[in-house]
C-alpha positions, -999 to 999 in steps of 0.1 A, spaced: 54 311 -176 80 335 -202 96 363 -193 73 390 -205 43 378 -185 61 373 -152 73 410 -157 38 424 -167 21 407 -139 43 414 -115 47 458 -123 8 455 -122 11 435 -89 34 461 -76 9 491 -88 -20 473 -77 -9 471 -40 11 505 -35 -32 519 -48 -47 494 -21 -22 510 3 -32 544 -13 -71 540 -13 -66 527 21 -52 559 36 -70 580 18 -101 570 34 -90 579 60 -90 616 55 -121 638 58 -149 645 31 -144 641 -3 -118 649 -26 -101 661 -58 -101 635 -91 -81 651 -118 -72 636 -155 -38 655 -165 -26 651 -204 1 657 -219 18 664 -256 41 682 -281 11 674 -309 -8 705 -298 23 721 -314 30 703 -344 62 678 -329 62 646 -320 96 645 -302 115 636 -269 94 636 -241 62 627 -263 29 618 -238 24 622 -205 -9 606 -188 -20 608 -151 -47 598 -130 -46 616 -98 -68 614 -63 -60 634 -35 -82 633 -11 -100 654 18 -80 677 44 -76 656 75 -61 666 109 -23 651 117 -35 612 129 -18 579 138 -24 564 106 -4 564 74 -1 595 65 2 610 98 31 591 109 51 599 70 34 640 77 48 637 109 78 619 109 90 637 71 79 670 69 73 685 104 37 686 107 15 693 137 -15 698 154 -14 728 136 -11 713 98 -35 697 77 -25 665 59 -36 652 26 -34 615 7 -26 615 -33 -21 582 -49 -18 582 -88 -10 559 -119 9 578 -146 25 567 -181 50 588 -201 62 579 -238 92 594 -252 105 591 -287 127 605 -312 131 630 -342 133 607 -364 101 577 -360 111 566 -395 141 549 -391 146 514 -377 165 517 -342 181 553 -333 194 584 -352 222 588 -334 220 620 -309 179 612 -308 165 606 -279 161 572 -271 130 549 -271 112 543 -237 79 545 -221 73 546 -181 39 529 -159 42 531 -123 17 541 -93 27 568 -72 18 572 -35 19 615 -18 18 630 14 7 665 20 10 688 50 2 724 49 2 748 71 -5 785 63 5 793 33 32 765 29 23 734 14 47 703 14 43 674 -6 64 641 -2 59 612 -30 71 575 -32 64 562 -73 70 520 -83 65 515 -117 83 496 -146 102 509 -180 97 489 -211 81 470 -233 62 462 -202 48 493 -201 27 495 -230 43 525 -246 43 512 -286 11 503 -286 -5 530 -267 14 550 -290 2 532 -325 -30 535 -310 -31 572 -312 -8 573 -347 -40 550 -357 -72 570 -349 -51 601 -364 -44 587 -393 -9 590 -389 29 570 -390 29 546 -373 74 547 -353 98 521 -368 123 522 -344 99 511 -305 122 475 -309 155 498 -297 134 507 -266 152 510 -228 150 474 -216 130 460 -188 143 476 -155 117 485 -119 116 528 -114 116 539 -82 120 574 -65 115 592 -43 102 635 -40 99 660 -23 85 693 -28 74 726 -10 52 757 -29 48 791 -3 28 819 -10 59 852 -4 33 873 -13 -6 874 -15 -24 911 -27 -66 915 -28 -81 936 -47 -113 947 -55 -140 928 -62 -121 898 -53 -97 903 -78 -56 893 -65 -23 878 -71 3 855 -56 38 849 -54 47 810 -50 83 803 -51 90 762 -51 122 739 -46 124 705 -41 144 673 -53 146 635 -69 160 605 -62 159 580 -78 169 555 -106 148 570 -127 162 608 -120 191 626 -94 176 661 -96 171 686 -75 142 716 -87 139 758 -78 109 778 -92 83 809 -89 54 814 -99 29 841 -108 -8 839 -105 -35 865 -113 -74 869 -113 -104 864 -95 -112 841 -60 -79 822 -60 -84 805 -34 -70 788 -10 -50 760 -34 -13 767 -55 -13 756 -92 -28 731 -112 -11 697 -115 18 688 -138 30 656 -143 70 655 -161 92 673 -137 51 671 -119 43 707 -99 15 717 -89 -5 707 -59 -28 684 -69 -62 697 -63 -76 732 -56 -98 742 -25 -126 771 -29 -155 776 -20 -163 800 -44 -191 794 -73 -166 805 -99 -130 814 -102 -106 820 -127 -67 829 -134 -41 831 -153 -5 816 -139 31 823 -152 63 809 -143 99 792 -145 117 764 -131 154 756 -126 162 719 -129 196 704 -120 198 674 -131 221 643 -124 210 612 -135 183 609 -159 168 575 -167 154 583 -203 185 598 -212 212 589 -198 202 548 -214 195 518 -186 209 515 -155 217 476 -159 225 470 -198 241 486 -223 209 508 -244 209 543 -266 215 571 -252 225 610 -251 247 631 -231 224 650 -211 225 689 -205 231 690 -164 209 725 -164 173 732 -177 155 758 -174 117 754 -184 92 779 -188 55 780 -183 21 802 -185 -11 790 -186 -50 797 -174 -73 780 -147 -113 781 -144 -132 766 -118 -177 761 -118 -187 751 -87 -170 715 -78 -155 712 -117 -121 729 -123 -102 727 -161 -67 744 -169 -41 747 -203 -5 755 -197 21 762 -228 54 750 -216 87 755 -232 115 732 -220 147 740 -224 171 717 -244 176 684 -220 205 671 -245 232 681 -256 221 672 -293 183 683 -291 178 704 -319 154 730 -301 138 737 -268 107 716 -265 72 730 -270 44 711 -246 11 712 -237 -6 703 -204 -48 702 -200 -56 692 -164 -91 687 -156 -102 679 -118 -135 675 -102 -142 684 -62 -164 655 -46 
């Protein structure tokens, strides 16, 4: 059996084990849960560079009291959960791809984003108490050809009769990807108006530690709409933000949202290059600011959202800030 098959089999086994662990823990939750499909892409704004595409399949369980299972123990030990807490379990499968601005040239042009693919699974624990939501996540995945980013992009370009990228032979090499993330969101202001209309302000802070990404984040968001419910923002992928679930008893609700997030980045493997071998890389910016605006609408047990994100320059030779569109479809059971 060759090395590529071995690596692919090993990575698939790791992801399958993580998903099985998460499903077992999630079944401890009361009621159903929220299933979400997120797709992020820059082609919506006539771009195909840098962070080019992301897909996330997500499940977050229904809420439950703190118990003796994996979720309860992690929430108690690391998030300070107690008898007044509501806890949830999340599991997800994530895929991301990164490309340079010039994809017609073999290799990576000097000063442009390296080619890279990522495929990984994630296990999350949510702890909600009043207007505060905390999330602890452990992700395990693979970077390199085993992530099948080249094949996915080629298939997508074939559908839309677009040219294939010529530099995937220079993509970042195979390496495991492991990270632990923490996020905290708190509603610091809530205003209720007539006929169910209202607004809230949400503060966010967190960080990620791993061989793929080392960063600290902080930001603030505003929501304005009808029947906001006991939930937070729709999920986004990279960097992760939002709740990944929504909890609203209304038959129909909708809101607009806007916010900013600042990131202090010590390491980003997709910019700095491979951890264990020489590879294409660029000089990253240590401070990145993101602005986003969007809308979400919920009808019965289904929610759909769209987010426009303008990401600040992530590396010194990046041409301009990147524009990214994110579409999320969620279903509650």
